[in-house]
N, C-alpha and C positions, 0 to 999 in steps of 0.2 A: 714682282721684282723687275724694275725697269732697267736698272744699270748696276753693275758691280765693278769695283776697282779695288783690288787687294794691294795693300801696302807691303813692303818688305820688312820683316821683323828679324832683328839679329839676336836678341836675348829674350829670355822669359823670366818672370818672377815666380818663384815656387815657394811653398811652405817649408820652413826649416824648423829645427828643434826650438830655436829662439827667434821668433819673428819670421822674416822672409830673406831670400837671397836671390841674386840674379845668376843665370847660367846661360852659356851660348846655346842658341837654338840649332837643332840639327839642320843641315843645309836643305834636306828634302822637305822640311816643314816650313822653312822660312817664307817661301812665296805663297803658301797655301792660305786661303781665307780661314779665319777663326770660326765663323759661323756659316752654316748652310742656309739655303733659302727658307726652309721651314722654321729654323731657329730665329732667323731675322724677323719673320712674320710674327712669331710668338713674342719676340722682344718688343715689336711695335705695338702689339695688343696690350702688353703689360704697361708700356709707356702711356698709352691712351687711357688705360684704366686708372693709373695713378693721377694723370692730369684731370680726369673726370672727378676723382674723389676730392681733389683740392680746388677744383674750379679755376685753375690757372695753369699755364705751361710750366713744367717742372724740369729742373736739372737733376737727373737721376744717376746714381751710382748703383751698379748691379754686378752680380756674379752668376756664373752658370756652373752648377754642380749637381751631381746625382740626377742628371736628366731633366733639370728644370732651372728656371731663372729665379734668383733671389734678389729682392730689392734691398739694398744696404742703406741707402739714404736718398731723400728727395727734398729739394728746396726750390722755391720759386726762381725762375730765370729773371734776372734783373736787367740784362742788357739787350733785351729784344728790341728790334726797331719798332717804332710806334705804328699803330694801325694807320693806314692811309686816310688822310683827311679829305673829305669830299670837296670838290671844287678847287683843290690846291694842286699846283703843278710843281713837281720836284725836278727842277732843272739846275744845272751848275751855274754859279754866279758869273762865270767867265766861259765863253764859248770854247769847247774842246777840252776843258779841264775835267779832272776826275777827283772825287772826294770819297772818303770813307770815315767810319767811326771806330777808332782804335786808340789804344794807349790813353792819353789824358782825356780826350773828349768822350771816351767810352764811360768815364766816370761822371758824365754830365747827362743823365738819361732824360731829363725833362726839358721842355722849351725854356730858353733863357730870357731874362728881362733885357731890354735894350741897354740898360746901364751895365749889367754884368757882361753882356756881349762886347760892349766897347772897351771896358776897363780890364776885364780878365782875358777874354779870348783874343781880341784884336790888338790890345796893347801888351798885356802881361805875358801871354804865351809867346808872342812874336819876339819881344825883347828878351825873354828867358832863353830862347833858342840862340839869339845873338850872343848872350853872355856865355853860353856853353862853347860856342865857336871860338871865343877868345882864349879858351884853354889850349887851343891848338897852336900855341905860339911856336914859331920856327918852321911851320908848314905853310907854304904858299897856297892858301885855300880861301876861297870866298864862297859863302853859302849861296849867293845869288848866281854863281856859275852853274850850279846843279839843281837849284830849287826855284820854283816860281813863287812870287809873292802875290797875295798873302799866303802863308803856310796854314793858317787857321781862319775859319770863317763860320758863319751860321747860314743855314738854309731852312727857311720857314721856321726860324727860331731855334733849330737844333744845331749843336756844335758839330763841325766836321774838320778833318785835317786833310792835307793834300795827299793824293795817291798817284800823281804823275810828276815826273821830274825831267830835267834837261839832260838826258843821258845821250852820250855820243862816244865814239871810239877815242876822241881826243881827251875826254874827261876820265877815261879808265885809269891811266897812271896816277892821276891826282887822287881819284877815289881809293885806289889801293894804298897810297901813302897815308891818306886820312884814316882808313880802316886800321892799318897797322898802328898809327898814332893813337887811335881810339882805345885799342886794347892796352897800349902802354900807359895811357892816362888812367883807365879803369883799374888796372892792377898796380899802378904806381902810387906815389904819395900825393900827386897833384889833385886827383879826384877827391881823395879823402880830405885834403886841406880845403878844397873848394866847398865841400859840403859842411865840414865842421867849423871852418874859420870865416866863411863868407855867407853862404846861403842860410845856414841855421841861425847865426847871430842876427842877421838882418830880419829874418822872419820873426824871431822871438822879440827883437827890439821894437819892430813895428807894432806887434800885438801889445806889448807893455805900454808903449807911448799912448796908444789909443784907448787902453783900458782906463787910463786916468782922465780922459776927456769926457766932458758932459755934453752929449749931443743936443741937449735942450738949449744950451747957451752958445754953442759954437756957431759961427757964421756959416752959411751954406757953402761958400767957396772953400773954406777950410775943411768942412766935412767931405766935400767932393775930393779934395786932395788927399784926405785920409783914406777914403775908400780906394782911390787909385794906388796909394802906397801899399795898402794891405793886399790888394789884388796882385800887384807885381811881385811883392815879396813872397806870396803864396805860390805863384806860378814858378818863380825861380827856384823855390825850395822843392816843389814837386819834381822838377827835372833833375835836381841834384839827388833827391832820394831815389828816383828811378834808376840812375846810374849806379848808385850804391847797392840797390837791390840786384841789378844785373851782375855786379861784382860778386855779391854773395852767392847767387845762383850758379855762376860759372865756376867759382872756386869750390863750391859744394859738389858740383858734377865732376870736376877734375879729381878731387880727393876721393870721391866714391869710386871712380874708374881706376885710380891708382891702387886703392886698397883691394879691389876686386881682381885686378889682372897682374899687378906687379908686387905689391908689398906683402900681401897675405892671401894668395889664391886658395880657395877652399876653406878659409877660416870664417867666412860669412861676416866679415867686418863691414860696417857701413859708416858713412860720414856722420850720421846722426849719433852714433855711439860716442864720438869724440866731443859732441856738443853737450853731453850730459853733465860736464863739469861746470857749465855756465848756468846761471839762474835764468830760466825761461819757462813761462807757463805753457807754451806750446810744446816744448820738449818734454816737460813733466807730464802733460796730458798724453803724449804719444807713448811714453814709458809706461804709464798706468794702463793704457789700452793694450800694450803688448803683454803686460802681466795678466790682464783679464783674458786675453786670447789664449795664453798658456794654460790658465785654469780650465778653460773650456775644452782645450785639446786633451787634457788629462782626465776629464770626467765625462763619461757617456751620459750620465744623468743630466748634467748641466747643458750639454749640447742638445739633447732632445728637448729640454725645457725651453731653451732659447729659440730653437727652430719652430716650436709649436705655439709660441706666445707672442702676442702683439707688443709693440714697444711700450704702449701706455700701461699694459698690465704686467710688464716684465719685472719692475722693482718689487711689487707685492709678491709675485710668484717666486722670485729668488729668495725673498725674506722667509718664505715658508719651507725652504730646504736647508739642510745643514751646510752643504757646499756653497750655497748662495749667500749665506750670512757671513762667510769668512771675509 
């Protein structure tokens, strides 16, 4: 163990009669590390063993119970940085600038073609940022006052976004106003209208127009214009969706906290319970998993079988027991 830095945890998630619930963590336990050095070493060995079995780095979900680690799920890591290329220098395109791979560029894991770089990254993403800034009407705000251009670029073919900004004490009041306005836009009707009435129709309209075109007979200039139109519509729609997803996550967290602390403390209500009235494959799957977990908690036979059986063999093993066939 070379270095340890324990975070501060305020709540813990515990098993309840139906699903799980959060409860405040005792003050004396809050700053304590969850795992000791020996447990961390054992967890590292488990991670290396799983990686060795699949021959690629894995994103692993795990649990610690009954004195041992349990691997719940493992899937390949998709956003690892590429292995260093020999003879290639990784230097910022502008002296003193800083760049990182997060948000939209994180979804572009492979090197980009020069055409995609120009039309999507350098034109589409840049113009989409400017379109979002236009939503801040009534606020004296210029993106160029706090951000360097370009905001997006490629380095050795890989997409990156800016990680350094023009921050100064003079810009603090302006940034505070913009932050307040951002929350007002996200939770108000303007963001919903931008996504539903502008970005989404433009995206679908561009796709429909070019579905009807025959690339074999269209002139090159028109095809290039079509690719540009599609790239910009997609980039604009991506940013609109990202803000709508932020709205959903924030409202879900606020509702969950409200139910836990104010509306019904001790009732183990979660925001997910209120989503079950809406058609959603994700919520349906979560409900089904909760039902399966409840069956496992009620049956010593099923618990023992699940713990002792590999995932590949589990369906057949369950089919051979009365409780597993239900």
